[in-house]
N, C-alpha and C positions, 0 to 999 in steps of 0.2 A: 375093332367092334363090324362084324356084317352089318352092314344097314340094307332095308327092302326101304321101298317108295309106297307109302299109302295115301289115299284121299280121306282128309277129315274135316266135318264141319264143324266148327266150332261157334261157340255163342260169341257175341260182338266185343260185350263186355271183358269176355277170356282172353280173348283174343290182345284188346287194349290193355289189359294187366302183361301177355308177355309182353307184349312189345315195351312197356314200361320197364320191365325187365331187364328185356335187351340192352336198351339203352342204357340205363343206370349201371350194368355190368361188360357193356362193351362186349357183348354176345349176338351171334345170328340167333333169328327168330327161333330156328329148330335146334340148337345146341340148347336154350331154355327150354323148350319145350320138353326135349329129350331127358333132360335132369328133371323136370318138374313128373314127370311119367313114369321114370325109374323110384325117385324117392315115393310117390303115390303108391308103387306096387309094394315096395320096401315095406312100408309102414301097414298094409293091409296084408302082406305075409308074417310080420313082427308086430304085434300091437303092443306100444310102449315105449314104441320107438320114434323120435323125431328127427330132425334135420336143424343143424344151425350152422350160420356163417362162424370163421374166426382167423385168425391170422395163416391158419395151414389151411383154409380151405372151406367147403362143407361137411361136415360131420355129422355121423349117427350118436344120437345122442340117447339117454335115457329120458322119456320126458318128465319134467317139472323137477327134474337131481342140479343140471348144471354138470354131468358128468358126460363124457363121452363113453360110447362101448368098448373102444379101444383103452381107457383107461382101466375098465372094470378086468377087461379081460387079460390084459398084461399083469395086473394084480392078481388073478385067479392062476395062472402061469406061475409068477414068483413064488407062490404057495403052492406047488404042484400040483394043481388043480384038485385041493382039497375044498370041497363045497362049505363046510363048519367053517374052516379057517376063513374063506372069503366072507361069509357072512359077519364073521368075528370085525373084519378090515371095515368092512361096511355095516355098523346096524342100523343106523338108520334108514338103510332100503328094506323094503320087502321081499318075502322072497319070492313073490312076482315079477319084481322090478330086477334079481337077479336073474331067474331062471331068462326074464324075454333078453337082457346082455348078452348071456348063452347061448340062446337061441339065434339069434339076429347073428351070432359069431359063427356057429355053425350053418347058417343060409349063407355068410359071404365070409368065408374065411381068410380070402386073399385081400378082399378090403382094410379086415382088421388086422391082418400082419405087415400089409404095408404103414398102416397108422403108425403103428410099433416100431415099427422099423425106423421110420421118420422120424420116429420121437428119441429114439435110440440114437441117432447119429449128431444128435444136437450135443453142444459141447462148450464152457465158456468161451474158445476162441470165435466158434462161429458167432454163438449169441452176440458177441461184442463185434465181431466185421458185420452183422446182417440186422442188428438192432442194437445200434451203441445207448440208446437213451434206456435199454432194461441191463445194462450191464454197469451201469456206472459203481465205480471203488467209490467203499464207503470209507471215510477219516476215520 
């Protein structure tokens, strides 16, 4: 990503909060700030989307659902892009929530494609190698 330098005045409380996040995650102040600003812009563009930490990093998620956007889109694609079948696959989600996932994918397709590809690379062998406690053989 090409960057430019800008001067920005921020309240002390915000700077302190970013410093705390930087320390907690072992990232530079500017990297944390860029991530926060990027997420804020994405959430403004796509209401009903939030971001959550997880084993594979921060991901776009449908607010109040626990579902990552990539999961809904992977299902949608597996159903040949049929909105009616998507509604049947997720009957507890509202039409607005499903539209939010589809809209986010339309706005950020590379991000969603990357998440789906990461998920598809998982295998039982890789799970055993990277997370042995999750792949315990059952008696």
